[in-house]
N, C-alpha and C positions, 0 to 999 in steps of 0.2 A: 427297841429292836425293830418294830415295824417301820419306823421312820428310816432307819439305816438301810433296811432291805429295799424300801421304796426308792431311796436315793441311789442305791447301787443299781437297781433295775433301770432307773431312768438314765444313769450314766452309760450302761451297756447299750440301751436302745439308741441313745443319741450317737454313740460311737459307730454302731452298725449302720445307722441311717446316713451319717455323714460319709462313711467309707464307701458306700455304694452309690451315693449321689441322690438317694431318695429324699433326703432332707431338703435339698435345694429344690427338688421337684415339688415337694409339699408346700414350700414357701412361694413358689412361682405364682404370679397372678394369673387370673383366667385370660386376660388380654394377651399375655406372653405365650399362652398355649395355642393361640389362633395361628392360622397359616399366614404366609407372607402377603398373599393377596388381600386378606381381610385387614391386616395391620396397615398396609400401604393405603388402602381405601379409607380407613379411619383417619389416618394422618392427613391424607389429602382433603378430607372433609373439614377437619379442624383448621388446617392452614388456609382454607378458603374463607374462613371467617375472621382471619387476622386483619386488623386495621392498622397496626403499627408494630414494630419490633426493633431490637438492637442486634446488630451483626458485628461480631468480633472474631479475630483470628488472623490467619495468614494464608495467602495464595501465591501461586507462581504465575506470572504473566510475561510471556515472551522471554523466559529465562530469568526474570527479575522477581525477587521475593518482595511481597508487599504486605505490610502489617496494617490492618484496618480496624476501625472502630466507628461504626455508623449507626445512627438512630434514624429510622425512616418511618414516616407517617403518611396519611392520606393527602391527596392533592399535591404531591411532589414536595412535601415538607421533609427536610433532611438536614442533619448536622453531624459532624464527626471529623475524624482525622485519618490520614494515610501516612505511612512511613516507608521509605524505600531508599536503599543505598545511603543511609545516614541522613537523608533529607526528610523534612516534615512538611505536610500540606494539611491545612484546615479547609473544610468545605462547608458551605451553607447553601441550601436551596429552598426556595419558596415558589411553588408553581413552575412557570417556565423560566424563572430567573435563578441564576446560581452565581456564587462568588467563591473564589479560592484565595488563600493566603499562604505563600510558601516562605521558607527561610532562604538565607543568602546562598546556601549550598545548592538549593534547587535551581535558582536562576543562573548560577554559574555553570551548572551541569547541562542546561538546555540552551545556553547562549553559544553562538558560533565563535565568539571571541570574548576575552575577559571584560567584564563590565566595570565601570568606574565605581568606587565605593559609594559615592553619592547616589548613583542610580540603584545600587544594591540595597542601600538603606531605605530608599523610597519604596522600592518594590516590596521588600520584605515586611514593611510596616503598613502596607495598604491591602485592601481587598480588591481583587481584580475580577471584573465581570467575566463570566465564562458561559458562552453559548455553544461550546463544543458539545456535540451529541454524546460523546463518550462520557463527559463529565455529568451531563444530565441523566444518562442511563444508569450511571453508577449509583444514583440515589433513587432509582425507580422501584418502589416497593413491589408493584405488580410483576415486574420482571423476575424478581426472586421467588415470589409466591407461585408463579406459573409452573415452575419445575416440580412443585409438590402436589399439584392438583391432578386428581384422577377422575376422569369423566365417566360416570356410570350411565352410559346411554345404549347398552347392548340389549335393552328390553324393547327397542323399536321406536322409542320416542326421540324427538329432537332432530329428525331428518337424517339423510344419508351421511353427511359429513360428521355429524355428532356420533352416529353409530360407529363409523369407522374409527373416530378418535377413541371411543369407548373400548372397542376391540383392541386397539393398539395399546392403550393404557393397561387393560387387563392382561394382555400378553406380557408386557414389561413387568408387571407386578408378580406374575407367576414365576419369573426368573429370580425372585428375591429369596434369600435364605434367612430364616430366623436363627440368629447365632446364640443369643443368651439374654437373660434379664440381669441388669446391673443396677448399681446405685451411683448416681452422678449428682453431686451437690445436694445430697439429701433426698433426691427424687428417684423413684424406680423408673427405669427406662428399658426399652427393648432394643437390642442391637440387631440391625439388619445388614446384610451384605449382598452385593450383586457381582456377577461374574465379570463385570467391566471394571472392577476395582474400587467402586464406591461403597462407603459404609454410612449408615444413617442410624441415629438414635431417636426413638419415639417415646414420649411419655406414656407410662403404663396406665396412669389415671387420666380420665377424660377432663378437659379436652386433650386429645392425643397430639399435641404439638410436636413437630420435629425440633429437637433442641441441639442437635449437632450433626454435621455432615463432614465426611472426609473423602478425599480422592487420592489414590496412589499414582495417578497419571503424572509422569515426570515433567511434562511440558507445561501443564496448567493445573496441577494438583494443589492440594492445600487442606486446611482444616478450619472450619468455621463453627462458632457457637451462636445459637439463636436464643434470645431471651427478651425479657421486658415486653411481653406481648400486650397489645391493646392499651398501652399507656399513652398519655398525651406527649407529643413531641413538640417542644417549643423551639422555635428558630428565631433568633434575633437578626433582623435585616440590618446590614451594615449602614451606619450613618453616612450620608452623602460626603461628609468631609473625610471619611476614612476609605472612600473608594477611589482607586487610581484612575486618573484622567490623563491620557497622553498629551 
């Protein structure tokens, strides 16, 4: 009888808690209860220690949807793929050198006139050296990480420029709203939103990496997942015989 009463009491208690939302509050981590400024600062500190990561998802650039899967490491090491408009592009970068390999559809779309089949076959089976700054920047790990860094220099150290950057970063963080704590791929994450339309998901457990970002901006919005932090990124430099020579 005591067991039955205990079970009944537990059932009633659970029902009451779940009905008023107190159960979710009880389960919420201490990190999720922090304010937006604290969470953003913690995420910025964690991302500042990232030496490599994988970036997957989709973005809109100049009205074109691009699907990407890039692994980026230190010293310009990068490998991955891009897809847009049915075309596929593979990319590799080591330091200041980069190479791309596209399919026949890509070269047909960028050519001013139809290319002979022989030329298409040669191009689509060769790695093409790419020194375009846009290609190199696409694989620049620091460029991605910079947007997550919050400089805490409002204490007077670091000089006038650093203090100004710290004040601006703190002001931006204060505009962030803590939405909820969720589970993503088995990890607890805190969802943040900004009045500019961006949303960010931060790991509840340390290190507090940013694992997802979304933007609702129509012209250049998108959704990106960040993963595989601080793993070795191996990039195979194309063999000379596989590199296109005009």
